[in-house]
N, C-alpha and C positions, 0 to 999 in steps of 0.2 A: 504494500500500500504506500503510495507516494504522499509525502508530507507537503502541505501547502505552506508557502512562505507568507508571513504576516506583512502588512503594509510597511511596518517599521523595518523588517528584515530586507524587504525589497529596496526601500529607500536607502538603507545602509549599504546594501550591495551596489546600487547605482552610484552612490556618492564615492565609495572607495574605488570602484572601477574607474570612474571619471578621473579621480586624483592619481590613479596609477599611471596615467599618461605623462604626468610631470615627473621629472627625474632630477635628482640633486647631484651636482658635480663638484669636485675639488680641483682647483687649478693645478696642473701638473708642474709644480715648482721643482720637484726633485729631478725630473727628466729634462728640465730646461726646455719645455715645449710651450713657453709663454713669454711674452715680451710686452713691456710698457715703454714704448719709444716716443720721442717727441722731436720736433724740428722747429727752428725759429730762424728768420732771416738775419744774417749778419750784415748790418749796415745797408741792407738792400742789394748786396752784391752776390751773396751766396747763401746756402742753407747750412746751418749748424745743426748736426744731429746728436742726439743723446738718448740714454736709456736709464731706467732704474733697474738695478740688478737684483734687488731684494724686495720681493712683495709676495703676498699670499692672498688667497680668496676662494670664494665659492660662487656657484651660480645654479639656479634652477631653470630647467628648460622644459616647456610644455609646447610641443609643436602645434597642437590643436588649439590651444588657448594661451596666447602670449601674455594675456593679463596675469597669468599665474607665474610668469618668469620673474626672477629676482637675481640681482648681482650685488656682491659685497666684496670689496677689495681693500686691503691695507698695504700701503707702500712705505718702506723705510726710506725716508728722503735722503739720508746720509749715503745711500747706495747710488746716487746719481753718478753717471759716467759719460763724459763727452770726449773721451780719448785724449784728454789734456789735463794733467794733474793740477796745475795752477788755476786753470779756469774752474775745474771742479771744486777746488777749495773756495774760490770766490762765490760760486753758486751755492755752496753750503752756508755761507756767511749770512749775517743779518741783512745784507743788501738784496738778497734774493729769497732763499728757502728758510733761512734762520733755523737750521736743523738742531741747534743746541736747545732752542725753546720749543720747537715744533718738530719732533723727530719722526712723525708719521703723517702721511696724507691718507685720506679714506674716500672711497666712493661707495655710496649706497643707493641703489636704484629706488625710484618712487613710482615709476610707470614704464611699461613696455607695450608698444603697439606695433602691429604688423603693418608694413607699408610696401605692398607688392611682395617681392622676395626678400626685402630687408626688414630689419627691426629698428624702430626708433626707441632708444633707451634714454629715459630722463632720470636723473638722479642728483643727489647732493654730493658735491665734491668739497671736502675740507682740505685746505692747503694753506700753509703759512698762518694758521689760526683763523681762517675765514672760511665760512661755508656758503656756497652759492650753487644754484641749479646749473647743471651742465647737460647737454644733449649729445648723445653718441649715435651715430648711424652704424649699425652692425649687420653683418650677413653671416649666415651659417656656412662655414667652410666645408664641413663634412661631419658625419656621425656614423657610428657602427661599432662592431666588435673589434677588439685589439688582439694581438697574438698571444696574450697572457690570460685570456679568459674573461677579460673585463669589457666594459663598454666605454666609449669616448665620444666627445663632441667638441668641435672647434669652431671658433668665431673670430672674425676680424672686425675691428671697429675703428672709426675715425671721429674726431671732434676737434673743437677749437676752444681755447680759453684766452681771455684777455688778462695780461699780467696785472694791471691795475685793479681788476676785480678781486684779486687775491692779495692786495696790499703789497705788491711788489712794485715799488715806485721808482726804482733805478731806471733812468731814461736811456734806452738803447737806440733811440732815434725813431722816426716815424714809421719806418718799414718793419720795426721789430716790436710791435705792440701785442701781437697775438702769437700763441704757440699752437702748432698743429699736434694733435695726439694721434698716434698710430699704434693700435693695440691688437695683439694677436694672442689668443689663449686657447689652450687645449685642456679640457677637463676630463677627469676620470670619474665615472659614475660611482656614487656611493651606494652601498647596499643597505 
C-alpha cells in the first residue's frame, strides 16, 4: 500500500528540491586558479597592471535562479603586487591603500541579475575604510566535474572603481582616476 504525502511533506520536498539547484563554492586559492587583477593608466601613456596575491572567498551559484547567487571575498591588501617593489611599498602606504590601518578589503554581493548570458553582480566593496556599491559584469567561464571527483565552476568579471570614492586622494592626473578590475575565479563545490 502506497503512502500519501501530506501537503507539508510535498511543500518541503519542493522547497528542498528547488534549493538543491544552488551550489556553494570555495574559491580555489590553494590551486592558484583565481586572480584579482587591476589596471590603471599611467599618466595616460600606458597601462599599469597589478594583482592581489592573497585573498579568499566563497560564492553560491544557482543557474536557474541568479537571485539566489551570492559572492563574498576578502583581500589582504598588503599582498598587492605590481612587479615593482618600491611602487608596491608606496601603494601600501597611507597615500593609497593604508594597509597598516586597513589590512583587508571585502566584497559582499547584494544582488545578482541575469543579463543575457552575463550576470550583473552588485555588491558592497570596502576598501581603505570606505564602503561603496560596486557593479561587476560577470560571465560563466565553465562548470562541471574535475578529475579528482569534485565539481567546479569558473567566472570572469570586470568592473571599475573611482579612487576618490574610496578616499584615495593622491592625484595621479586626469587619465588615472579610475581603476579597471579584472577578476577570474574558479571555485570548488562544497558538499
